[in-house]
Every structure is written in structure tokens, then in C-alpha cells.
C-alpha positions in Angstrom: 4.4 -0.2 29.5 3.3 -3.7 29.6 1.8 -3.8 26.0 4.4 -2.1 24.7 6.9 -4.7 25.6 4.8 -7.2 24.7 4.5 -5.7 21.2 8.1 -5.6 21.1 8.5 -9.0 22.1 6.3 -10.3 19.3 7.9 -8.3 17.0 11.3 -9.7 17.2 9.9 -13.3 17.7 8.2 -12.5 13.6 11.6 -10.8 12.8 13.4 -13.9 14.1 10.9 -16.2 12.4 11.4 -14.5 9.3 14.7 -14.2 9.1 15.0 -18.2 9.5 12.9 -18.9 6.9 15.2 -16.9 4.7 17.6 -19.8 5.2 14.9 -22.2 3.6 15.5 -23.3 -0.1 13.4 -20.3 -2.4 9.5 -21.4 -2.4 10.0 -23.5 0.0 6.4 -24.1 2.1 4.9 -22.0 -0.2 1.7 -23.2 -1.3 0.8 -20.4 -3.6 1.2 -20.1 -7.3 3.9 -17.6 -8.5 4.1 -15.1 -11.0 4.1 -16.1 -14.6 7.4 -15.8 -16.0 8.4 -12.7 -17.9 5.5 -10.5 -16.9 7.0 -7.0 -15.9 10.6 -8.4 -18.1 10.6 -5.5 -20.3 14.3 -3.3 -19.3 14.3 0.0 -19.0 10.8 1.9 -17.7 10.8 5.6 -19.1 7.8 7.5 -17.4 6.9 11.3 -18.2 5.2 13.3 -15.4 1.7 14.6 -17.1 1.1 15.2 -20.8 3.5 18.2 -20.8 6.3 16.9 -18.7 8.5 19.8 -19.0 10.9 21.6 -16.7 10.0 24.6 -15.2 11.2 27.2 -16.2 13.1 26.2 -19.3 10.5 23.8 -20.9 13.0 21.0 -21.4 11.7 17.5 -22.1 11.4 15.4 -18.3 11.5 12.2 -18.0 13.2 9.6 -15.4 14.0 5.8 -15.4 11.7 4.4 -12.7 13.7 0.7 -12.2 17.0 1.6 -12.4 19.2 -1.0 -10.2 19.5 0.0 -6.9 17.3 2.6 -7.3 13.8 2.5 -5.1 11.2 1.8 -7.8 8.5 3.4 -5.6 6.6 6.8 -5.8 4.7 9.5 -3.7 2.7 12.1 -5.2 1.5 15.0 -2.6 -0.7 18.0 -3.3 -3.8 19.7 -1.6 -7.0 18.5 -2.5 -8.2 19.1 -6.1 -4.6 20.2 -7.6 -4.3 17.1 -9.7 -1.7 14.9 -7.9 -4.6 11.5 -8.3 -5.2 12.0 -12.4 -1.2 12.5 -12.5 -0.5 9.8 -10.2 -2.8 7.3 -12.5 -1.5 8.7 -15.6 1.7 7.7 -14.6 0.6 4.1 -13.7 -0.9 4.4 -16.8 2.3 4.0 -18.5 3.8 1.7 -16.4 1.2 -0.7 -16.7 1.5 -0.2 -20.5 5.2 -0.7 -20.7 5.4 -3.6 -18.8 2.0 -5.2 -18.5 2.2 -6.1 -14.8 -1.4 -6.3 -13.0 -2.3 -3.5 -10.2 -4.2 -3.0 -7.1 -5.7 0.4 -6.9 -6.8 1.2 -3.3 -9.4 3.8 -4.1 -10.3 5.7 -0.4 -12.6 8.9 -1.0 -14.0 6.8 -4.0 -13.2 8.1 -7.2 -14.4 5.4 -8.9 -17.7 5.1 -8.1 -19.3 6.0 -11.6 -17.0 5.9 -14.5 -19.3 7.9 -16.6 -17.9 10.8 -14.4 -14.3 9.8 -14.7 -11.6 12.1 -16.5 -10.9 10.2 -19.5 -7.7 9.0 -18.6 -9.1 7.6 -15.5 -11.8 5.6 -17.6 -8.5 4.1 -19.5 -7.0 2.7 -16.5 -10.6 1.8 -15.0 -11.3 -0.2 -18.0 -8.0 -2.4 -17.5 -9.4 -3.6 -14.1 -12.1 -5.5 -12.5 -13.6 -3.2 -10.6 -15.1 -3.9 -6.9 -17.0 -1.5 -4.8 -16.7 -2.8 -1.0 -19.8 -2.2 1.1 -21.8 -3.1 -1.7 -20.0 -6.1 -3.1 -17.6 -8.0 -1.6 -14.1 -8.0 -2.5 -13.3 -12.0 -3.2 -9.9 -11.8 -1.4 -9.0 -14.9 1.1 -6.5 -12.8 3.0 -5.6 -16.0 5.6 -2.4 -18.1 4.8 -3.3 -21.8 4.4 -3.6 -24.5 7.0 -0.3 -25.7 5.6 1.5 -22.9 5.8 4.7 -22.6 7.8 4.2 -22.1 11.0 6.0 -19.1 11.3 4.1 -17.5 8.3 0.7 -18.1 10.2 2.3 -16.8 13.3 3.0 -13.7 11.4 -0.1 -13.4 9.7 -2.4 -13.9 12.7 -0.7 -11.2 14.5 -0.5 -8.6 11.8 -4.6 -9.0 11.4 -4.8 -9.0 15.0 -2.7 -5.4 14.9 -5.0 -4.1 11.8 -8.3 -4.6 13.7 -7.3 -3.7 17.2 -5.8 -0.4 15.5 -9.2 0.5 14.3 -10.9 -0.2 17.9 -11.3 1.3 21.5 -8.3 0.6 23.6 -8.8 -3.8 23.5 -6.7 -4.9 26.8 -4.0 -7.6 26.8 -5.8 -10.6 27.4 -8.3 -9.3 24.6 -5.5 -9.2 21.7 -4.2 -12.4 22.5 -7.6 -14.3 22.3 -8.0 -12.7 19.2 -4.7 -13.9 17.9 -5.5 -17.5 19.0 -8.9 -17.3 17.2 -7.3 -16.4 14.0 -4.9 -19.1 14.1 -7.7 -21.4 15.0 -10.0 -20.4 11.9 -6.5 -20.9 9.7 -6.1 -24.4 11.1 -9.9 -25.4 11.0 -9.7 -26.0 7.1 -13.4 -24.8 6.8 -14.9 -21.6 6.7 -12.5 -18.7 6.7 -14.4 -15.5 6.2 -14.5 -12.6 8.8 -17.6 -13.7 10.1 -15.6 -16.7 11.4 -13.4 -14.8 12.5 -15.9 -12.6 14.7 -17.9 -15.8 15.8 -14.8 -18.0 17.0 -13.6 -14.7 19.0 -16.7 -14.5 20.7 -16.7 -18.1 21.7 -13.1 -17.5 23.6 -14.3 -14.4 25.3 -17.7 -16.7 26.3 -15.1 -19.5 27.6 -13.4 -17.0 29.6 -16.4 -15.0 31.2 -15.7 -12.0 29.4 -18.4 -9.8 27.8 -18.4 -8.6 24.2 -16.0 -5.8 23.7 -14.6 -3.3 20.9 -13.4 -5.6 18.8 -16.8 -7.7 19.1 -18.0 -4.2 17.5 -16.1 -3.4 14.8 -15.7 -7.1 13.8 -19.7 -7.0 13.2 -19.6 -3.8 12.1 -17.4 -4.7 9.2 -19.6 -8.2 8.4 -22.7 -6.3 8.2 -21.7 -4.9 4.8 -20.6 -6.9 1.8 -16.9 -6.7 2.6 -14.6 -9.6 2.1 -15.8 -12.9 0.6 -12.9 -15.9 0.6 -13.0 -16.9 -2.8 -9.6 -16.2 -4.3 -6.4 -16.9 -3.4 -4.1 -14.1 -3.1 -1.9 -16.0 -6.2 -5.3 -16.0 -8.2 -6.2 -12.1 -7.0 -2.9 -10.4 -7.0 -2.2 -11.6 -10.6 -5.7 -9.9 -11.9 -5.6 -6.2 -11.9 -8.0 -4.4 -9.5 -9.6 -1.3 -8.6 -11.6 -1.7 -5.2 -13.4 1.1 -4.2 -14.1 1.7 -0.5 -17.5 2.4 0.2 -17.4 2.2 3.6 -17.5 4.6 6.9 -14.5 5.8 7.7 -13.0 3.4 10.3 -14.3 0.6 7.9 -12.6 2.4 5.3 -8.9 2.3 7.5 -9.2 -1.2 8.3 -10.3 -2.7 5.1 -7.0 -0.7 3.5 -5.2 -2.2 6.4 -6.4 -5.7 5.7 -5.4 -5.5 1.8 -1.9 -4.1 2.9 -1.7 -7.1 5.0 -2.5 -9.5 1.7 -0.3 -7.9 -0.2 2.9 -8.0 2.1 2.4 -11.6 2.6 1.6 -12.6 -0.6 4.1 -10.6 -2.9 6.9 -10.2 -0.5 6.7 -14.4 -0.3 7.2 -14.3 -4.1 11.3 -15.1 -5.7 13.5 -12.0 -6.5 12.9 -10.7 -9.8 15.6 -10.6 -12.3 17.4 -7.9 -13.9 17.9 -6.8 -17.6 20.4 -4.5 -18.8 20.8 -3.5 -15.1 17.0 -2.6 -14.6 15.0 -4.7 -12.5 11.9 -6.4 -14.2 8.6 -5.2 -12.0 6.0 -7.5 -11.3 3.2 -6.0 -9.5 2.0 -2.0 -8.7 0.2 -1.3 -5.8 -1.6 2.6 -5.6 -3.0 3.9 -1.9 -5.3 7.0 -2.5 -5.9 8.9 0.3 -2.8 7.2 1.8 -2.8 9.6 5.3 -5.7 7.4 6.4 -2.8 4.4 6.4 0.0 6.4 7.0 -1.7 7.6 10.4 -1.1 4.2 11.8 2.6 4.4 12.9 2.7 0.7 13.7 1.2 -0.8 9.8 4.5 -2.6 9.3 3.0 -4.4 5.7 2.8 -0.9 4.2 6.5 -0.4 5.9 7.5 -3.8 4.5 6.0 -3.1 0.9 8.6 -0.3 0.3 11.2 -1.6 2.4 11.6 -5.2 0.6 9.6 -4.7 -2.1 12.1 -3.6 -4.7 13.9 -7.1 -5.1 10.2 -8.7 -5.8 9.3 -6.4 -8.6 6.9 -4.8 -6.3 6.4 -0.9 -7.4 3.8 1.2 -4.7 2.6 4.1 -5.3 1.1 7.0 -2.4 -1.4 9.8 -3.2 -1.8 11.7 -0.2 -2.1 15.2 1.0 1.1 17.1 1.9 4.7 16.2 3.3 3.3 15.6 7.2 1.6 12.5 6.3 4.3 10.9 6.3 6.0 12.2 9.9 6.9 9.5 12.2 7.2 6.3 10.2 9.8 4.0 11.0 12.7 2.5 9.0 13.8 5.8 7.5 10.5 5.3 5.3 10.6 8.6 3.0 14.2 7.4 1.8 12.8 4.3 0.4 10.3 5.9 -1.7 12.6 7.1 -4.4 10.3 9.7 -6.5 8.4 12.5 -4.7 5.9 14.2 -6.6 4.5 17.8 -4.6 2.1 19.8 -6.2 1.6 23.0 -4.0 0.5 22.1 -0.6 1.0 23.3 3.0 2.9 21.8 5.3 4.4 21.4 8.7 8.2 21.6 10.0 8.2 18.1 11.0 7.3 16.7 7.6 9.2 18.9 6.0 12.1 17.1 8.1 11.4 14.1 6.9 11.7 14.6 3.4 15.4 15.5 3.7 16.4 12.0 3.3 15.0 11.6 -0.5 15.7 15.1 -1.4 19.0 15.1 -0.4 18.9 19.0 1.5 16.6 20.9 3.8 13.5 21.6 1.8 11.9 24.8 2.7 8.1 25.6 3.4 8.0 28.5 0.1 9.4 25.5 -2.2 5.9 24.3 -2.1 3.9 27.3 -1.9 1.5 27.8 -4.4 3.5 30.9 -5.7 6.3 28.4 -6.2 3.8 25.5 -7.5 1.4 27.4 -10.1 -1.2 24.4 -10.9 0.0 22.2 -13.1 3.6 22.7 -11.9 5.1 20.0 -9.4 8.4 19.9 -7.3 9.9 16.8 -8.3 12.9 14.8 -6.8 13.7 11.3 -8.9 16.6 9.2 -8.0 20.5 10.1 -9.3 18.7 13.9 -10.1 18.3 17.3 -8.1 14.8 18.5 -7.0 13.3 20.7 -9.3 9.8 21.9 -10.8 8.3 20.5 -13.5 5.7 21.6 -15.3 2.9 18.6 -15.6 -0.3 19.7 -17.2 -2.1 22.9 -18.4 -0.9 25.1 -20.0 2.6 26.6 -19.1 2.2 29.7 -16.5 4.4 32.8 -17.0 8.0 32.0 -15.6 
């Protein structure tokens, strides 16, 4: 109860500080390089779903506009393992990148991109557009902390979010431990010295010693993450996010989850700090594409605010988020009516819970039934699709067209 009240106060403090920051002149206090002008300013972005992209039944050509003014540009792919959601999602992402020339970040959780020689040809083409880092064997060259001269509200927000991401992957740290971790992160940011996870670990341990406390689950988790090549603070977010990356997480499950949360925190902190993107002929320009495979590993963290913020606020900043997951229940319980902010949902055959289906009512605009997601209704290569301003329908995405 006390912890919940403290977290509620902290969240209100962050929201107040962020709202006050909105009254500053555009870009005030930013020490990051903005995206280059003209990136993603291409007018209408019209996409197909897979090589076939025809209605089923009927075989009428199917496409949709991603970036219409006022429509959420985010996309969720769902389907059972091996059902083609990743391949179709990457093909869609490739169309976006080809039309806009924007950078992308693909967080590869399975991992699928470890060996390019084993990839489907479409995935190989996509992979060649990006730098590939296999975290666990190589360190990702990203400094995810704000600079020491960043505005106070930005440092406080970043420290709290990093603290929250770390403790999500730990065993019940106490309130004082959480506060010590936040203080340690803020101290590392202010030090103007080395800024890696190792420095946060060492500073946190020193704070524990100063209070006569022993090592705890936070120390254990940071020890695990720093034993493997994970993050190296070589590139500022402005340098990192203006390049394209495929980040394969070759880590134990809890560390995969933690590394994903840290990446989302960094993406939210930088991308949402940018100016609004312009509109061309009522089509919103794009700036960055974020793709999260096996998103259920993040969606189950109900208080992971960075992903929610990227979905809710990313539209005006030119951010498109693509989530690939297994079934509608992965979206269960997300805050701020999460699914209505997605815009486009593409579901191949999958199982689901009644509560999960209820969370899709907002985006589909009506009650959806379990049988609409069944393999009887969705043979291989057929998806149940909802795009903005259109009624839900089945779409033949790839493979030979099955009998109607």
C-alpha cells in the first residue's frame, strides 16, 4: 500500500514536471542533435500486407495508408509461433523504410537474426539495411543516460524510469533500496565521468555500504548484466537513433527483458524529446520505426511506461511502433486504453482469452469472437485485419490462396 502510494506520487511528479517542460520553447534544454530535416517527409505511405495482399474471399487488391493525419501509425501483429507474423511484419517494415528512408530499431528477442545465412531472403534484405549487434556477445554502443547538463526534470524522469526498469527484474526490493538506486543513478549522471551499468552498480553498492546494508537482488541483477557484454556508453542517443539497428538479445530471459526495457527507455527519452513532425497534404511525416518482436515479454510489465508513451505520444513525433506478439491476451491490462492507440492490428490464427478479446474491442470497433481468430477462419497465410477507417476483414497475405 505504501509503495503504491509512493509510486503514485512519483508518477504525478513526473507528469507535472513534463507538463511544465511543455511550456518551454521548442527544444529548450535539449543537448541532443535533432533529426535531419526532410527525413520521412514523403506524403502518403501506402502499404500492402505480404506478397499477395488480397481480400479473402474476393481476391480484391488490399492496401492501406499508414500515416493519415489523425490516425495512429502503430501496428500490432499477432499469431501463433511459426504462423508468419514476423515475416509479414518485416516485409511491411521494409516497405516503410523503402518509402521513407527513415532509420529503424528492430529488437530481436527470439533471436532470429543471429545468422543471416539462415534467414528468409526477405529478412536478409532487411537485415542488410542495418548494423547488427548481438547483445551478450557484443556490447550495444548506446549511452542511455541523459547528459549531466540536461534539465532537472529530464534527469529525474530518466533516473526513475531506469530504476523502475531495473527493479521490475528483481525480487521485491524495498522502498529504501529503490530510493537508493534512484539516487545512485542521478549521481552517475551528475558525475560527468564514466556512465556505464558498471558505474551504476558500483555507486549503488557504495550507497548500500554507507547505510550498513548488504548486497541485494538489484546488485545480483546488475552483476549478471555486467558480466556479459551488454551496453557500452559510446554513442549518444542522437547518434544511435539516427542509424538503423537490429539488436539481437542473446541473453537469459530476465536479462532479455531488462535489456528491452532499457532500450525502450532510451528510445522514449530521445524520440519523444524531438519537435513535432510536419504534415504533407494531410499525411504525417515519419521519423523513426521501432519494431519489437516477441513483445509479450515487455507487455506483461504493466507499469512499463516507456512503451506506452511511445504508443500514445509517438504519432506527433513521427514515431511508428510495430509490435509482434502471440495473441490478444498479451495486450490485456495495458493502461491508457493501449489497444485503441495501435491503429492497425494484423492477426494470424491464434488462441486467446475472453479478457484478451475484450481489449481488442476498442481498435476493432465492435465485439470480436474467439472463432474469428481460429485456424478454421484463418488458414495459413490469411490474417484478420483492422486498419483505421475501414471495417475488419480477412486478408490473404502470403502463400497459395486457400479455398474460400
